[in-house]
C-alpha positions as CSV (number, residue, x, y, z in Angstrom):
1,M,11.7,11.5,3.3
2,A,8.8,13.8,3.1
3,G,8.1,15.0,-0.4
4,S,10.3,12.3,-2.0
5,E,9.3,9.5,-4.4
6,A,9.0,6.0,-3.3
7,S,8.0,2.6,-4.7
8,V,7.2,-0.8,-3.4
9,R,6.5,-4.1,-5.1
10,V,3.5,-5.9,-3.7
11,V,2.9,-9.7,-4.2
12,A,-0.5,-11.1,-3.2
13,T,-0.5,-14.7,-2.1
14,D,-2.8,-17.0,-0.1
15,S,-1.8,-18.9,3.1
16,K,-0.2,-21.6,1.0
17,N,1.9,-19.0,-0.8
18,D,0.0,-19.4,-4.1
19,I,-0.3,-16.3,-6.2
20,L,-3.7,-14.5,-6.2
21,A,-4.1,-13.2,-9.8
22,G,-6.2,-10.0,-10.2
23,G,-7.6,-7.7,-7.6
24,A,-6.9,-4.2,-6.4
25,L,-4.5,-2.5,-4.0
26,R,-4.6,0.8,-2.1
27,I,-1.8,2.3,0.0
28,E,-2.7,5.1,2.4
29,L,-0.6,7.2,4.8
30,L,-2.2,7.5,8.2
31,K,-1.7,10.7,10.1
32,D,-3.1,11.1,13.7
33,G,-6.4,13.0,13.6
34,D,-6.5,13.4,9.8
35,A,-8.2,11.5,7.1
36,P,-6.0,8.9,5.4
37,C,-3.9,10.3,2.5
38,L,-4.2,8.1,-0.6
39,L,-0.7,7.4,-2.0
40,F,-1.5,4.7,-4.5
41,E,-4.5,2.9,-6.0
42,G,-4.1,0.3,-8.7
43,S,-4.7,-3.3,-9.8
44,L,-2.8,-6.5,-9.1
45,G,-1.7,-8.2,-12.3
46,R,-2.1,-11.8,-13.5
47,R,0.8,-12.8,-11.2
48,G,-0.7,-11.0,-8.2
49,T,1.9,-8.2,-8.3
50,T,2.1,-4.5,-8.8
51,E,4.8,-2.0,-8.5
52,A,3.3,0.9,-6.6
53,Q,5.0,4.2,-7.2
54,F,4.0,7.3,-5.2
55,R,5.2,10.5,-3.5
56,F,5.1,11.2,0.2
57,P,3.4,14.5,1.0
58,S,5.9,17.3,1.6
59,G,6.2,19.0,5.0
60,L,5.6,15.9,7.1
61,V,8.1,14.9,9.8
62,G,7.7,12.1,12.3
63,N,6.3,8.6,12.6
64,F,3.4,7.5,10.5
65,K,1.7,4.3,9.3
66,L,1.2,3.0,5.8
67,R,-2.0,1.0,5.4
68,Y,-2.0,-1.5,2.6
69,S,-5.5,-2.7,1.5
70,A,-5.8,-5.5,-1.0
71,D,-9.1,-6.8,-2.5
72,T,-8.4,-10.2,-4.1
73,P,-10.5,-13.0,-5.6
74,I,-10.6,-14.8,-2.1
75,G,-11.5,-11.7,-0.1
76,A,-10.1,-8.4,1.3
77,T,-7.3,-7.8,3.8
78,E,-5.2,-5.0,5.1
79,F,-2.1,-4.4,7.2
80,T,-0.1,-1.5,8.4
81,L,3.6,-0.7,8.6
82,D,5.4,2.0,10.5
83,V,7.3,4.6,8.5
84,R,9.4,7.5,9.6
85,L,9.6,10.7,7.5
């Protein structure tokens, strides 16, 4: 829901499902026509994980996308997921 707290656990692995220790993670809310809204920015631990806690902006209703961007020792990647607020 808009304005509510949320959290996700992210685990970074390679194509063989081996843990990628260290690195950084960003999670952004994408809104049509607006600049991305940064929800979380932090580091990945020695086990390639982080628990990202953030709050969705209040007043938003509808379908949006969350963009996850990870910068790891073997390179950078990103993916998006649909979210409905």
